[in-house]
C-alpha positions as CSV (number, residue, x, y, z in Angstrom):
1,X,0.0,0.0,0.0
2,X,1.1,3.5,-0.7
3,X,-0.4,6.5,1.1
4,X,-0.2,9.7,-1.0
5,X,-1.8,11.8,1.7
6,X,-5.4,11.7,0.4
7,X,-5.8,8.1,-0.5
8,X,-4.2,4.7,-0.1
9,X,-3.2,3.0,-3.4
10,X,-2.3,-0.6,-3.8
11,X,0.6,-1.2,-6.1
12,X,2.5,-4.2,-7.3
13,X,6.1,-4.5,-8.7
14,X,6.5,-6.6,-11.9
15,X,9.6,-8.7,-12.6
16,X,10.5,-10.8,-15.6
17,X,13.4,-13.2,-14.8
18,X,14.2,-11.2,-11.6
19,X,14.5,-8.0,-13.7
20,X,12.2,-5.2,-12.5
21,X,10.1,-4.0,-15.5
22,X,7.0,-2.3,-14.2
23,X,4.8,-0.9,-11.4
24,X,1.0,-1.6,-11.5
25,X,-1.3,0.6,-9.4
26,X,-4.9,-0.3,-8.5
27,X,-7.3,2.6,-9.2
28,X,-9.9,2.2,-6.5
29,X,-13.6,1.9,-7.0
30,X,-14.0,5.2,-5.2
31,X,-12.6,7.0,-8.3
32,X,-15.0,7.8,-11.2
33,X,-14.3,7.1,-14.8
34,X,-13.5,4.2,-17.1
35,X,-10.5,3.1,-15.2
36,X,-12.2,2.9,-11.8
37,X,-11.5,-0.5,-10.2
38,X,-8.8,-1.4,-12.7
39,X,-5.0,-1.9,-12.5
40,X,-2.9,0.8,-14.4
41,X,0.6,0.4,-15.8
42,X,2.0,3.3,-13.8
43,X,5.7,2.8,-14.8
44,X,7.1,0.6,-17.5
45,X,10.9,-0.1,-17.9
46,X,12.8,-1.6,-20.8
47,X,10.5,-3.8,-22.9
48,X,7.4,-2.7,-20.8
49,X,8.0,1.0,-21.4
50,X,5.2,2.5,-23.4
51,X,4.9,5.8,-25.2
52,X,1.1,5.4,-25.4
53,X,-0.8,8.6,-24.5
54,X,-2.9,6.4,-22.1
55,X,-1.0,3.5,-20.6
56,X,-2.7,0.1,-20.6
57,X,-5.1,-0.8,-17.8
58,X,-6.2,-4.2,-16.7
59,X,-9.2,-5.7,-15.0
60,X,-7.0,-7.6,-12.5
61,X,-3.4,-8.8,-12.0
62,X,-4.1,-12.0,-14.0
63,X,-5.0,-9.9,-17.1
64,X,-1.9,-7.9,-16.6
65,X,0.2,-11.1,-16.3
66,X,-1.1,-12.1,-19.7
67,X,0.1,-8.8,-21.2
68,X,3.5,-9.2,-19.6
69,X,3.7,-12.8,-20.9
70,X,3.0,-11.5,-24.4
71,X,5.9,-9.0,-24.0
72,X,8.2,-11.8,-22.8
73,X,7.3,-14.0,-25.8
74,X,7.7,-11.1,-28.3
75,X,11.1,-10.0,-27.1
76,X,12.5,-13.5,-26.5
77,X,14.6,-12.0,-23.8
78,X,12.8,-13.6,-20.9
79,X,11.7,-17.0,-19.8
80,X,8.0,-17.7,-20.4
81,X,6.3,-16.5,-17.2
82,X,3.9,-19.4,-17.4
83,X,7.0,-21.7,-17.0
84,X,8.7,-19.7,-14.3
85,X,5.6,-18.9,-12.1
86,X,3.9,-15.7,-11.1
87,X,5.8,-12.6,-11.8
88,X,3.4,-9.9,-10.6
89,X,4.4,-9.4,-7.0
90,X,2.3,-8.4,-4.0
91,X,3.4,-5.0,-2.8
């Protein structure tokens, strides 16, 4: 959990083969808008860096895991996360 003074945010660190590649932040249901209740790619590093105007958002950490698995497969730089186990950490 992260306390930014006005709200508590749940975040998770993401690793591929023990390499830090991203931070996911949960947008609480108390927020309005299309991303309410979703997980947002807050910071992406290396192959997970995105120049998109709106970074990707996910329904849950499992959906995010599938996105990261696709990156791992596309780059060929990382072990398939399905073979190496969960890679979205609790934080």
